[in-house]
C-alpha atoms as one frame of an Amber mdcrd trajectory, in Angstrom:
protein
  -0.039  -0.148  -0.080   2.973   2.457   1.011   4.523   1.768  -1.718   2.061
   1.757  -4.441   1.116   5.507  -2.958   4.397   6.143  -3.179   4.811   5.420
  -6.467   1.697   7.372  -7.175   3.189  10.814  -5.172   6.603  10.338  -7.064
   4.673  10.302 -10.401   6.660   6.574 -11.124   4.889   4.166 -13.498   5.202
   0.467 -13.632   7.687  -0.816 -16.386   4.988  -3.674 -17.190   1.542  -1.869
 -17.699   0.286  -5.480 -16.564   1.208  -4.779 -13.143  -1.477  -2.304 -12.677
  -3.994  -5.027 -12.317  -1.771  -6.441  -9.388  -1.764  -3.495  -7.559  -5.301
  -3.301  -7.862  -6.032  -6.914  -6.491  -3.323  -5.973  -3.974  -5.388  -2.771
  -3.404  -8.931  -4.379  -3.004  -7.150  -7.490  -0.830  -5.833  -4.677   1.643
  -9.205  -2.610   1.893 -10.779  -5.893   2.272 -11.575  -7.592   5.446 -10.118
 -10.757   4.621  -6.711 -12.539   6.651  -6.077 -15.172   3.736  -3.259 -14.910
   1.813  -3.851 -16.441  -1.250  -1.966 -17.926  -3.828  -3.319 -15.477  -6.313
  -2.564 -12.462  -3.928   1.180 -13.522  -3.142   2.373 -14.143  -6.770   0.571
 -10.572  -7.200   3.023  -9.253  -4.576   6.022 -10.922  -6.342   5.097  -9.778
  -9.727   4.925  -6.069  -8.181   8.344  -6.750  -5.927  10.363  -7.203  -9.346
   9.018  -4.781 -11.597  11.079  -1.994 -11.847   9.302   1.072 -10.780   8.736
  -0.544  -7.858  12.453  -0.653  -7.215  12.473   2.673  -8.122  10.100   3.571
  -5.644  12.058   1.830  -2.403  15.327   3.447  -3.756  13.724   6.489  -2.760
  11.627   5.474  -0.118  13.064   8.873   2.009  10.499  11.003   0.117   7.483
   8.993   1.533   6.431   7.528   4.844   7.476   3.732   4.407   8.070   0.871
   7.170  12.055   0.317   7.554  10.800  -3.784   6.919   8.867  -3.511   4.101
  11.655  -4.667   1.700  12.558  -7.559   3.889   8.854  -9.104   4.138   8.354
  -8.550   0.221  11.473 -10.809  -0.261   9.733 -13.138   1.706   6.379 -13.441
   0.363   6.465 -16.777  -0.946   8.007 -17.971   2.629   4.992 -16.014   3.811
   2.387 -17.425   2.369   2.917 -21.038   2.347  -0.087 -22.277   4.303   2.073
 -23.945   6.580   4.216 -20.736   7.686   5.285 -20.424  11.294   7.084 -16.805
  11.998  10.612 -16.997  12.447  12.330 -15.314  15.414  13.555 -12.930  12.661
   9.801 -12.047  10.889   8.549 -11.367  14.675  11.454  -9.291  15.051  10.883
  -7.002  12.566   6.672  -6.138  12.386   6.023  -2.844  13.727   2.425  -1.987
  16.031   2.722   1.682  16.678   2.434   2.575  20.575  -0.471   4.316  21.484
  -1.140   5.595  24.859   0.634   3.895  27.795   1.769   0.447  27.325   2.468
  -0.915  30.692   4.759  -4.612  31.580   5.827  -6.335  34.552   8.639  -8.526
  35.005  11.552  -9.581  37.486  15.102 -10.022  36.679  17.580 -11.257  38.726
  15.329 -10.589  42.195  14.225  -7.226  40.889  10.472  -6.337  40.367  10.421
  -4.098  37.485   7.859  -1.984  35.989   8.529  -0.644  32.090   6.407   1.977
  30.498   6.434   1.768  27.006   4.971   5.525  25.696   4.408   6.763  22.276
   6.771   8.937  20.811   4.591  10.451  18.481   4.174  14.333  19.104   0.183
  13.495  19.418   1.123  11.056  22.301   3.570  12.898  24.084   1.057  14.843
  26.494   0.331  11.406  28.226   3.826  11.062  29.235   3.271  12.797  32.041
   1.390  10.141  34.523   4.394   7.649  33.842   6.918  10.272  35.230   6.519
   9.563  39.421   9.061   7.679  41.098  10.818   6.823  37.500  14.306   4.989
  38.441  15.646   5.106  34.830  14.139   6.245  31.225  15.271   4.145  28.471
  15.542   6.442  25.362  15.680   4.414  21.898  16.854   6.194  18.810  16.811
   4.934  14.755  20.207   5.672  13.422  18.647   4.785  10.152  16.507   7.833
  10.269  18.781  10.753   9.983  17.203  11.581   6.065  13.494  10.361   6.952
  10.752  13.344   8.050   8.115  12.986  10.658   4.874  11.488   9.735   2.742
  14.255  11.325   5.483  17.048   9.662   6.969  16.236   6.462   8.969  19.218
   7.045  10.910  17.925  10.243  13.922  15.005  10.055  13.441  12.529  12.537
  16.899  12.386  13.939  16.422  16.175  14.753  13.200  15.809  16.617  14.744
  12.688  18.141  17.936  14.768  19.334  15.543  17.649  20.135  13.343  15.278
  22.683  16.024  13.743  23.698  17.678  17.099  25.323  14.294  18.485  26.739
  14.227  15.244  28.572  17.809  15.365  29.740  17.324  18.847  31.480  13.854
  18.406  32.719  13.284  18.881  36.153  11.356  15.627  36.720  14.791  13.412
  35.825  17.719  15.672  37.365  18.328  12.491  39.784  16.883   9.766  37.148
  19.387   7.253  35.301  18.927   8.182  31.297  20.167   5.612  29.363  20.304
   6.019  25.342  20.146   3.341  23.097  21.229   3.684  19.310  19.323   1.077
  17.510  18.947  -0.036  13.832  22.412  -0.050  12.848  22.192  -2.267  10.400
  20.154  -0.275   8.221  22.116   2.782   8.942  25.164   1.100   7.445  23.728
   0.055   4.446  21.686   3.266   3.931  24.989   5.548   4.760  26.503   4.550
   0.974  23.625   5.586  -0.802  21.788   8.672   1.277  24.318  10.992   2.594
  24.631  12.219   6.239  24.339  16.269   5.441  20.757  15.931   5.186  20.655
  16.155   8.446  23.381  17.888   9.055  24.457  20.038   6.529  28.006  20.731
   8.201  29.017  17.473   8.210  32.354  16.548   5.696
């Protein structure tokens, strides 16, 4: 869906006009209340994935909003559509569910009872954070290194990395957290290493040489 919308946004056409029929099938499936991954759908997805127009859109994915695991799943369509498919560990780890509200998890580690709160990072979710602040002993702040050339979904003019830096700074300097341990995790290093060879860091940091 996102790739097809991205192609329309970037005015990219399919190299093979027959792929328009496949695209219509995929869109109809996405808009229908259907859970079965049919053979017809999987073949349409595989044909679309091989189309040069789709690959061009993928190479320009920083210009529209695309999940960074899209290529992974599209490369595995045949396996995913197998009637006996069982998700691998990597399949599970690459899924993304947008966090809305506050998700609380309780677990025990080395005799310690831990309460962890996962809060939505989108701007509209931040006003809900105040309910979690009292008694916090540590904050884990996660930043995706690969997002240096992407913009926010809610504001196409704002760079995601710069937004993360501003938010991290505001948390570090907040009176609520004067005595709170702050842990910074920089993740998606593998995607960053692949992307940095194609997309310059100057997109985020113009002064970088």
